KEBA-691958 format. One record per residue (C-alpha): residue number from 0; x, y, z. Coordinates in Angstrom, 2 decimals, padded with zeros to 5 digits, always signed. Layout:
REM residues N
<atom><num>NUM</num><x>X</x><y>Y</y><z>Z</z></atom>
...
REM end
This chain:
REM residues 265
<atom><num>0</num><x>-090.04</x><y>-087.78</y><z>+032.67</z></atom>
<atom><num>1</num><x>-090.55</x><y>-090.85</y><z>+031.03</z></atom>
<atom><num>2</num><x>-092.19</x><y>-090.92</y><z>+027.17</z></atom>
<atom><num>3</num><x>-095.38</x><y>-092.54</y><z>+028.52</z></atom>
<atom><num>4</num><x>-095.79</x><y>-089.47</y><z>+031.24</z></atom>
<atom><num>5</num><x>-094.73</x><y>-086.95</y><z>+028.30</z></atom>
<atom><num>6</num><x>-097.62</x><y>-088.99</y><z>+025.92</z></atom>
<atom><num>7</num><x>-100.30</x><y>-088.45</y><z>+028.91</z></atom>
<atom><num>8</num><x>-099.12</x><y>-084.63</y><z>+029.39</z></atom>
<atom><num>9</num><x>-099.53</x><y>-083.98</y><z>+025.57</z></atom>
<atom><num>10</num><x>-102.94</x><y>-085.60</y><z>+025.18</z></atom>
<atom><num>11</num><x>-104.28</x><y>-083.80</y><z>+028.43</z></atom>
<atom><num>12</num><x>-102.90</x><y>-080.62</y><z>+027.69</z></atom>
<atom><num>13</num><x>-103.11</x><y>-080.09</y><z>+024.18</z></atom>
<atom><num>14</num><x>-104.52</x><y>-082.79</y><z>+022.23</z></atom>
<atom><num>15</num><x>-107.98</x><y>-083.01</y><z>+024.07</z></atom>
<atom><num>16</num><x>-108.58</x><y>-078.90</y><z>+022.97</z></atom>
<atom><num>17</num><x>-107.42</x><y>-080.11</y><z>+019.32</z></atom>
<atom><num>18</num><x>-109.41</x><y>-082.95</y><z>+018.48</z></atom>
<atom><num>19</num><x>-107.97</x><y>-085.58</y><z>+020.90</z></atom>
<atom><num>20</num><x>-105.90</x><y>-087.34</y><z>+018.32</z></atom>
<atom><num>21</num><x>-102.32</x><y>-087.25</y><z>+016.53</z></atom>
<atom><num>22</num><x>-100.26</x><y>-089.24</y><z>+014.06</z></atom>
<atom><num>23</num><x>-097.36</x><y>-091.24</y><z>+015.36</z></atom>
<atom><num>24</num><x>-095.54</x><y>-088.62</y><z>+013.16</z></atom>
<atom><num>25</num><x>-096.83</x><y>-085.45</y><z>+015.14</z></atom>
<atom><num>26</num><x>-096.05</x><y>-087.18</y><z>+018.19</z></atom>
<atom><num>27</num><x>-092.59</x><y>-088.09</y><z>+017.59</z></atom>
<atom><num>28</num><x>-092.26</x><y>-083.80</y><z>+016.65</z></atom>
<atom><num>29</num><x>-093.82</x><y>-083.07</y><z>+019.89</z></atom>
<atom><num>30</num><x>-091.70</x><y>-085.22</y><z>+021.99</z></atom>
<atom><num>31</num><x>-088.75</x><y>-084.24</y><z>+020.13</z></atom>
<atom><num>32</num><x>-087.69</x><y>-081.02</y><z>+022.30</z></atom>
<atom><num>33</num><x>-087.98</x><y>-083.30</y><z>+025.49</z></atom>
<atom><num>34</num><x>-085.36</x><y>-085.27</y><z>+024.48</z></atom>
<atom><num>35</num><x>-087.17</x><y>-088.46</y><z>+023.10</z></atom>
<atom><num>36</num><x>-086.07</x><y>-089.93</y><z>+020.10</z></atom>
<atom><num>37</num><x>-088.85</x><y>-091.33</y><z>+017.41</z></atom>
<atom><num>38</num><x>-088.52</x><y>-095.53</y><z>+018.51</z></atom>
<atom><num>39</num><x>-088.66</x><y>-094.61</y><z>+022.20</z></atom>
<atom><num>40</num><x>-092.11</x><y>-092.23</y><z>+021.33</z></atom>
<atom><num>41</num><x>-093.54</x><y>-095.26</y><z>+019.06</z></atom>
<atom><num>42</num><x>-092.53</x><y>-097.89</y><z>+021.95</z></atom>
<atom><num>43</num><x>-094.31</x><y>-095.43</y><z>+024.36</z></atom>
<atom><num>44</num><x>-097.26</x><y>-095.15</y><z>+022.31</z></atom>
<atom><num>45</num><x>-097.69</x><y>-099.36</y><z>+021.60</z></atom>
<atom><num>46</num><x>-097.28</x><y>-099.73</y><z>+025.69</z></atom>
<atom><num>47</num><x>-100.08</x><y>-097.24</y><z>+025.99</z></atom>
<atom><num>48</num><x>-102.41</x><y>-098.86</y><z>+023.62</z></atom>
<atom><num>49</num><x>-101.68</x><y>-102.33</y><z>+025.69</z></atom>
<atom><num>50</num><x>-102.64</x><y>-100.52</y><z>+028.71</z></atom>
<atom><num>51</num><x>-105.97</x><y>-099.25</y><z>+026.91</z></atom>
<atom><num>52</num><x>-105.19</x><y>-095.44</y><z>+027.47</z></atom>
<atom><num>53</num><x>-105.25</x><y>-095.22</y><z>+023.86</z></atom>
<atom><num>54</num><x>-106.82</x><y>-096.51</y><z>+020.76</z></atom>
<atom><num>55</num><x>-105.67</x><y>-096.03</y><z>+016.85</z></atom>
<atom><num>56</num><x>-107.73</x><y>-094.20</y><z>+014.54</z></atom>
<atom><num>57</num><x>-107.98</x><y>-093.03</y><z>+010.86</z></atom>
<atom><num>58</num><x>-106.83</x><y>-089.57</y><z>+010.46</z></atom>
<atom><num>59</num><x>-106.89</x><y>-087.49</y><z>+007.31</z></atom>
<atom><num>60</num><x>-103.12</x><y>-087.48</y><z>+007.21</z></atom>
<atom><num>61</num><x>-102.84</x><y>-091.13</y><z>+008.18</z></atom>
<atom><num>62</num><x>-103.07</x><y>-093.56</y><z>+011.27</z></atom>
<atom><num>63</num><x>-103.08</x><y>-091.90</y><z>+014.52</z></atom>
<atom><num>64</num><x>-103.92</x><y>-092.37</y><z>+018.04</z></atom>
<atom><num>65</num><x>-107.04</x><y>-090.97</y><z>+020.16</z></atom>
<atom><num>66</num><x>-107.57</x><y>-091.60</y><z>+023.96</z></atom>
<atom><num>67</num><x>-110.03</x><y>-094.12</y><z>+024.94</z></atom>
<atom><num>68</num><x>-113.28</x><y>-093.38</y><z>+027.28</z></atom>
<atom><num>69</num><x>-111.10</x><y>-094.73</y><z>+030.03</z></atom>
<atom><num>70</num><x>-108.01</x><y>-092.45</y><z>+029.52</z></atom>
<atom><num>71</num><x>-109.95</x><y>-089.33</y><z>+028.70</z></atom>
<atom><num>72</num><x>-111.48</x><y>-089.79</y><z>+032.17</z></atom>
<atom><num>73</num><x>-108.35</x><y>-089.99</y><z>+033.62</z></atom>
<atom><num>74</num><x>-107.45</x><y>-087.04</y><z>+031.90</z></atom>
<atom><num>75</num><x>-110.46</x><y>-084.81</y><z>+032.60</z></atom>
<atom><num>76</num><x>-109.99</x><y>-085.84</y><z>+036.83</z></atom>
<atom><num>77</num><x>-106.05</x><y>-084.76</y><z>+036.59</z></atom>
<atom><num>78</num><x>-106.88</x><y>-081.91</y><z>+034.55</z></atom>
<atom><num>79</num><x>-109.53</x><y>-080.84</y><z>+037.11</z></atom>
<atom><num>80</num><x>-106.72</x><y>-081.07</y><z>+040.07</z></atom>
<atom><num>81</num><x>-103.89</x><y>-079.75</y><z>+038.18</z></atom>
<atom><num>82</num><x>-105.74</x><y>-076.72</y><z>+036.89</z></atom>
<atom><num>83</num><x>-108.01</x><y>-076.46</y><z>+039.96</z></atom>
<atom><num>84</num><x>-111.43</x><y>-076.39</y><z>+037.80</z></atom>
<atom><num>85</num><x>-113.25</x><y>-078.63</y><z>+039.92</z></atom>
<atom><num>86</num><x>-115.71</x><y>-077.41</y><z>+042.97</z></atom>
<atom><num>87</num><x>-113.81</x><y>-076.29</y><z>+046.19</z></atom>
<atom><num>88</num><x>-116.71</x><y>-076.68</y><z>+048.45</z></atom>
<atom><num>89</num><x>-116.54</x><y>-079.33</y><z>+050.92</z></atom>
<atom><num>90</num><x>-119.96</x><y>-080.16</y><z>+052.99</z></atom>
<atom><num>91</num><x>-117.84</x><y>-081.73</y><z>+055.57</z></atom>
<atom><num>92</num><x>-118.13</x><y>-085.41</y><z>+054.69</z></atom>
<atom><num>93</num><x>-115.62</x><y>-087.69</y><z>+053.64</z></atom>
<atom><num>94</num><x>-115.78</x><y>-090.11</y><z>+051.00</z></atom>
<atom><num>95</num><x>-115.31</x><y>-093.41</y><z>+052.70</z></atom>
<atom><num>96</num><x>-113.80</x><y>-096.77</y><z>+051.04</z></atom>
<atom><num>97</num><x>-113.40</x><y>-099.69</y><z>+053.01</z></atom>
<atom><num>98</num><x>-112.04</x><y>-103.38</y><z>+050.98</z></atom>
<atom><num>99</num><x>-113.90</x><y>-106.00</y><z>+051.90</z></atom>
<atom><num>100</num><x>-110.34</x><y>-107.87</y><z>+051.96</z></atom>
<atom><num>101</num><x>-106.87</x><y>-107.37</y><z>+051.74</z></atom>
<atom><num>102</num><x>-105.28</x><y>-108.03</y><z>+048.23</z></atom>
<atom><num>103</num><x>-102.14</x><y>-109.47</y><z>+047.44</z></atom>
<atom><num>104</num><x>-098.85</x><y>-107.52</y><z>+048.20</z></atom>
<atom><num>105</num><x>-098.31</x><y>-106.65</y><z>+044.24</z></atom>
<atom><num>106</num><x>-102.06</x><y>-105.95</y><z>+043.89</z></atom>
<atom><num>107</num><x>-101.98</x><y>-103.85</y><z>+047.21</z></atom>
<atom><num>108</num><x>-099.17</x><y>-101.65</y><z>+046.50</z></atom>
<atom><num>109</num><x>-100.63</x><y>-101.38</y><z>+042.86</z></atom>
<atom><num>110</num><x>-103.92</x><y>-100.68</y><z>+044.21</z></atom>
<atom><num>111</num><x>-102.37</x><y>-098.25</y><z>+046.94</z></atom>
<atom><num>112</num><x>-100.54</x><y>-096.47</y><z>+043.93</z></atom>
<atom><num>113</num><x>-104.01</x><y>-095.85</y><z>+041.97</z></atom>
<atom><num>114</num><x>-105.75</x><y>-094.91</y><z>+045.30</z></atom>
<atom><num>115</num><x>-103.73</x><y>-092.03</y><z>+046.34</z></atom>
<atom><num>116</num><x>-103.61</x><y>-091.02</y><z>+042.46</z></atom>
<atom><num>117</num><x>-107.44</x><y>-090.41</y><z>+042.99</z></atom>
<atom><num>118</num><x>-107.04</x><y>-088.20</y><z>+045.90</z></atom>
<atom><num>119</num><x>-107.79</x><y>-091.39</y><z>+048.75</z></atom>
<atom><num>120</num><x>-105.38</x><y>-091.23</y><z>+051.53</z></atom>
<atom><num>121</num><x>-105.00</x><y>-094.38</y><z>+054.08</z></atom>
<atom><num>122</num><x>-106.33</x><y>-094.08</y><z>+057.46</z></atom>
<atom><num>123</num><x>-105.84</x><y>-097.94</y><z>+058.19</z></atom>
<atom><num>124</num><x>-104.72</x><y>-101.31</y><z>+056.36</z></atom>
<atom><num>125</num><x>-108.60</x><y>-101.16</y><z>+054.35</z></atom>
<atom><num>126</num><x>-109.83</x><y>-098.05</y><z>+054.86</z></atom>
<atom><num>127</num><x>-109.27</x><y>-094.77</y><z>+052.63</z></atom>
<atom><num>128</num><x>-110.83</x><y>-091.50</y><z>+052.42</z></atom>
<atom><num>129</num><x>-111.13</x><y>-088.69</y><z>+050.14</z></atom>
<atom><num>130</num><x>-112.61</x><y>-085.22</y><z>+050.71</z></atom>
<atom><num>131</num><x>-115.04</x><y>-085.95</y><z>+047.50</z></atom>
<atom><num>132</num><x>-115.25</x><y>-089.13</y><z>+045.43</z></atom>
<atom><num>133</num><x>-113.56</x><y>-090.02</y><z>+042.13</z></atom>
<atom><num>134</num><x>-115.63</x><y>-090.87</y><z>+039.27</z></atom>
<atom><num>135</num><x>-112.80</x><y>-093.35</y><z>+038.23</z></atom>
<atom><num>136</num><x>-113.09</x><y>-095.67</y><z>+041.74</z></atom>
<atom><num>137</num><x>-115.20</x><y>-098.29</y><z>+040.54</z></atom>
<atom><num>138</num><x>-112.76</x><y>-098.77</y><z>+037.32</z></atom>
<atom><num>139</num><x>-109.61</x><y>-098.92</y><z>+039.71</z></atom>
<atom><num>140</num><x>-111.21</x><y>-101.60</y><z>+041.73</z></atom>
<atom><num>141</num><x>-112.52</x><y>-103.29</y><z>+039.15</z></atom>
<atom><num>142</num><x>-108.93</x><y>-103.67</y><z>+037.47</z></atom>
<atom><num>143</num><x>-107.44</x><y>-104.72</y><z>+040.64</z></atom>
<atom><num>144</num><x>-110.15</x><y>-107.33</y><z>+041.18</z></atom>
<atom><num>145</num><x>-111.15</x><y>-105.69</y><z>+044.48</z></atom>
<atom><num>146</num><x>-114.33</x><y>-105.39</y><z>+046.60</z></atom>
<atom><num>147</num><x>-115.11</x><y>-102.43</y><z>+048.43</z></atom>
<atom><num>148</num><x>-118.17</x><y>-100.46</y><z>+050.55</z></atom>
<atom><num>149</num><x>-118.06</x><y>-096.88</y><z>+049.97</z></atom>
<atom><num>150</num><x>-120.12</x><y>-094.20</y><z>+051.48</z></atom>
<atom><num>151</num><x>-119.93</x><y>-090.71</y><z>+052.92</z></atom>
<atom><num>152</num><x>-119.41</x><y>-089.89</y><z>+056.39</z></atom>
<atom><num>153</num><x>-118.60</x><y>-087.18</y><z>+058.84</z></atom>
<atom><num>154</num><x>-115.97</x><y>-087.70</y><z>+061.24</z></atom>
<atom><num>155</num><x>-116.83</x><y>-087.88</y><z>+064.99</z></atom>
<atom><num>156</num><x>-113.82</x><y>-085.48</y><z>+065.82</z></atom>
<atom><num>157</num><x>-111.31</x><y>-083.21</y><z>+063.96</z></atom>
<atom><num>158</num><x>-111.38</x><y>-083.39</y><z>+060.39</z></atom>
<atom><num>159</num><x>-107.50</x><y>-081.42</y><z>+060.09</z></atom>
<atom><num>160</num><x>-106.30</x><y>-084.26</y><z>+062.44</z></atom>
<atom><num>161</num><x>-107.96</x><y>-087.13</y><z>+060.25</z></atom>
<atom><num>162</num><x>-106.72</x><y>-085.26</y><z>+057.47</z></atom>
<atom><num>163</num><x>-103.03</x><y>-085.32</y><z>+058.99</z></atom>
<atom><num>164</num><x>-103.30</x><y>-089.04</y><z>+059.59</z></atom>
<atom><num>165</num><x>-104.12</x><y>-090.03</y><z>+056.08</z></atom>
<atom><num>166</num><x>-101.72</x><y>-087.45</y><z>+054.30</z></atom>
<atom><num>167</num><x>-098.46</x><y>-086.34</y><z>+055.46</z></atom>
<atom><num>168</num><x>-099.12</x><y>-082.58</y><z>+055.21</z></atom>
<atom><num>169</num><x>-095.86</x><y>-081.34</y><z>+056.79</z></atom>
<atom><num>170</num><x>-093.48</x><y>-083.19</y><z>+053.74</z></atom>
<atom><num>171</num><x>-095.63</x><y>-082.24</y><z>+051.52</z></atom>
<atom><num>172</num><x>-095.70</x><y>-078.46</y><z>+052.62</z></atom>
<atom><num>173</num><x>-091.78</x><y>-078.58</y><z>+052.32</z></atom>
<atom><num>174</num><x>-091.88</x><y>-080.00</y><z>+048.88</z></atom>
<atom><num>175</num><x>-094.18</x><y>-077.70</y><z>+047.84</z></atom>
<atom><num>176</num><x>-091.99</x><y>-074.71</y><z>+048.86</z></atom>
<atom><num>177</num><x>-088.82</x><y>-076.80</y><z>+047.09</z></atom>
<atom><num>178</num><x>-090.90</x><y>-077.29</y><z>+043.90</z></atom>
<atom><num>179</num><x>-090.79</x><y>-073.07</y><z>+043.38</z></atom>
<atom><num>180</num><x>-087.16</x><y>-072.71</y><z>+044.65</z></atom>
<atom><num>181</num><x>-086.14</x><y>-075.33</y><z>+042.41</z></atom>
<atom><num>182</num><x>-088.49</x><y>-074.42</y><z>+039.21</z></atom>
<atom><num>183</num><x>-087.97</x><y>-070.22</y><z>+039.58</z></atom>
<atom><num>184</num><x>-084.74</x><y>-070.58</y><z>+038.30</z></atom>
<atom><num>185</num><x>-085.22</x><y>-072.81</y><z>+035.95</z></atom>
<atom><num>186</num><x>-088.10</x><y>-071.08</y><z>+033.96</z></atom>
<atom><num>187</num><x>-087.20</x><y>-067.94</y><z>+034.80</z></atom>
<atom><num>188</num><x>-084.45</x><y>-067.84</y><z>+032.08</z></atom>
<atom><num>189</num><x>-086.50</x><y>-069.38</y><z>+029.32</z></atom>
<atom><num>190</num><x>-087.01</x><y>-067.13</y><z>+026.56</z></atom>
<atom><num>191</num><x>-090.95</x><y>-067.58</y><z>+025.79</z></atom>
<atom><num>192</num><x>-090.59</x><y>-066.21</y><z>+022.46</z></atom>
<atom><num>193</num><x>-088.48</x><y>-069.76</y><z>+021.53</z></atom>
<atom><num>194</num><x>-091.42</x><y>-072.06</y><z>+020.91</z></atom>
<atom><num>195</num><x>-090.15</x><y>-075.14</y><z>+021.17</z></atom>
<atom><num>196</num><x>-088.45</x><y>-074.01</y><z>+024.40</z></atom>
<atom><num>197</num><x>-091.32</x><y>-072.49</y><z>+025.94</z></atom>
<atom><num>198</num><x>-092.89</x><y>-075.79</y><z>+025.02</z></atom>
<atom><num>199</num><x>-090.56</x><y>-078.10</y><z>+026.34</z></atom>
<atom><num>200</num><x>-090.17</x><y>-075.93</y><z>+029.64</z></atom>
<atom><num>201</num><x>-093.90</x><y>-075.73</y><z>+030.24</z></atom>
<atom><num>202</num><x>-094.11</x><y>-079.78</y><z>+029.66</z></atom>
<atom><num>203</num><x>-091.42</x><y>-080.15</y><z>+032.25</z></atom>
<atom><num>204</num><x>-092.89</x><y>-077.86</y><z>+034.59</z></atom>
<atom><num>205</num><x>-096.05</x><y>-079.66</y><z>+034.48</z></atom>
<atom><num>206</num><x>-094.48</x><y>-082.83</y><z>+034.80</z></atom>
<atom><num>207</num><x>-092.79</x><y>-081.71</y><z>+038.03</z></atom>
<atom><num>208</num><x>-096.24</x><y>-080.21</y><z>+039.24</z></atom>
<atom><num>209</num><x>-098.09</x><y>-083.17</y><z>+037.88</z></atom>
<atom><num>210</num><x>-096.30</x><y>-085.61</y><z>+040.72</z></atom>
<atom><num>211</num><x>-098.14</x><y>-083.62</y><z>+043.69</z></atom>
<atom><num>212</num><x>-101.42</x><y>-085.75</y><z>+042.35</z></atom>
<atom><num>213</num><x>-099.81</x><y>-088.78</y><z>+043.78</z></atom>
<atom><num>214</num><x>-099.74</x><y>-087.27</y><z>+047.27</z></atom>
<atom><num>215</num><x>-102.16</x><y>-083.62</y><z>+047.43</z></atom>
<atom><num>216</num><x>-105.77</x><y>-084.93</y><z>+047.83</z></atom>
<atom><num>217</num><x>-106.69</x><y>-080.99</y><z>+047.21</z></atom>
<atom><num>218</num><x>-107.98</x><y>-080.38</y><z>+050.72</z></atom>
<atom><num>219</num><x>-110.42</x><y>-077.70</y><z>+051.82</z></atom>
<atom><num>220</num><x>-108.80</x><y>-074.65</y><z>+053.38</z></atom>
<atom><num>221</num><x>-109.95</x><y>-075.40</y><z>+056.30</z></atom>
<atom><num>222</num><x>-107.79</x><y>-078.56</y><z>+057.13</z></atom>
<atom><num>223</num><x>-104.78</x><y>-077.33</y><z>+055.97</z></atom>
<atom><num>224</num><x>-102.04</x><y>-075.71</y><z>+057.79</z></atom>
<atom><num>225</num><x>-101.96</x><y>-071.79</y><z>+058.32</z></atom>
<atom><num>226</num><x>-099.88</x><y>-070.40</y><z>+055.28</z></atom>
<atom><num>227</num><x>-100.21</x><y>-073.37</y><z>+053.36</z></atom>
<atom><num>228</num><x>-097.17</x><y>-073.59</y><z>+050.65</z></atom>
<atom><num>229</num><x>-099.31</x><y>-075.03</y><z>+048.12</z></atom>
<atom><num>230</num><x>-101.19</x><y>-072.10</y><z>+047.46</z></atom>
<atom><num>231</num><x>-097.70</x><y>-070.32</y><z>+046.25</z></atom>
<atom><num>232</num><x>-096.94</x><y>-073.16</y><z>+044.57</z></atom>
<atom><num>233</num><x>-099.99</x><y>-073.18</y><z>+042.41</z></atom>
<atom><num>234</num><x>-099.75</x><y>-069.62</y><z>+041.26</z></atom>
<atom><num>235</num><x>-096.41</x><y>-069.70</y><z>+040.56</z></atom>
<atom><num>236</num><x>-097.11</x><y>-072.62</y><z>+038.14</z></atom>
<atom><num>237</num><x>-100.25</x><y>-070.71</y><z>+036.85</z></atom>
<atom><num>238</num><x>-097.92</x><y>-067.90</y><z>+036.31</z></atom>
<atom><num>239</num><x>-095.29</x><y>-069.70</y><z>+034.67</z></atom>
<atom><num>240</num><x>-097.71</x><y>-071.81</y><z>+032.89</z></atom>
<atom><num>241</num><x>-099.41</x><y>-068.54</y><z>+031.58</z></atom>
<atom><num>242</num><x>-096.16</x><y>-066.95</y><z>+030.27</z></atom>
<atom><num>243</num><x>-094.82</x><y>-069.87</y><z>+028.28</z></atom>
<atom><num>244</num><x>-098.81</x><y>-070.69</y><z>+026.67</z></atom>
<atom><num>245</num><x>-098.04</x><y>-068.56</y><z>+023.30</z></atom>
<atom><num>246</num><x>-095.15</x><y>-069.88</y><z>+022.27</z></atom>
<atom><num>247</num><x>-096.25</x><y>-073.62</y><z>+023.70</z></atom>
<atom><num>248</num><x>-099.60</x><y>-073.38</y><z>+021.38</z></atom>
<atom><num>249</num><x>-097.80</x><y>-071.73</y><z>+018.60</z></atom>
<atom><num>250</num><x>-095.29</x><y>-074.99</y><z>+018.71</z></atom>
<atom><num>251</num><x>-098.06</x><y>-077.57</y><z>+019.35</z></atom>
<atom><num>252</num><x>-099.92</x><y>-076.57</y><z>+016.04</z></atom>
<atom><num>253</num><x>-096.82</x><y>-076.11</y><z>+013.97</z></atom>
<atom><num>254</num><x>-095.89</x><y>-079.82</y><z>+014.92</z></atom>
<atom><num>255</num><x>-099.95</x><y>-080.84</y><z>+014.36</z></atom>
<atom><num>256</num><x>-099.87</x><y>-079.22</y><z>+010.59</z></atom>
<atom><num>257</num><x>-099.87</x><y>-081.88</y><z>+007.69</z></atom>
<atom><num>258</num><x>-096.08</x><y>-082.42</y><z>+006.20</z></atom>
<atom><num>259</num><x>-096.64</x><y>-082.20</y><z>+002.69</z></atom>
<atom><num>260</num><x>-093.98</x><y>-083.71</y><z>+000.20</z></atom>
<atom><num>261</num><x>-092.91</x><y>-081.22</y><z>-002.19</z></atom>
<atom><num>262</num><x>-091.59</x><y>-082.72</y><z>-005.31</z></atom>
<atom><num>263</num><x>-088.83</x><y>-080.88</y><z>-007.51</z></atom>
<atom><num>264</num><x>-088.84</x><y>-081.12</y><z>-011.11</z></atom>
REM end
């Protein structure tokens, strides 16, 4: 886990529901159980500000940082897929993105990574599909200076076959099963009454789970293989997150509590 990724997880999972901002001191306290020292946290914050995800704000306890509107959109979309809060219905149409020209290599690789994060899979050099449109798509295309045609369309053929072309579902299913096997052993031994340990474990679990956002577009059940391992993995993630939630919440609240200087006579 990198400090920048940990920042995104903390803002998305905890700070959005607590006012959306925190001081550097609070962020340092929050990330300490994850092994990040103060200099690493400050560097990550500065880098995230330069990239347009955070912006400085004035808080009652001093200077702090909040997510930009762009950052909030990214957090909201990620949360909907992490916790599956969005609508699960599918009307049988794909959201299709056709690039008007092939970007340069560096831009192409970065654009591909961003499109995959938004839930799009490639079915050709310039053609991407997703089961639903992403509200971030226009921002991503603009940031890369890429023009594209977008539309909804039905596939004249088997949709499950098309999904299998756009995403490697067999490999993804194996990785979901491996995720449960690995983290069951690691998380089950965590004492949920140890607030710092509960927080650290929940963030590490979230970080591992969030990696699937780059690979799983959230396909409807009718397009998935039978006995899809992603369902069991999602249930495991939900159960462990819920188990660790009370201690995690207490730890976050304690870190955000202002630290008062007490003078002695």
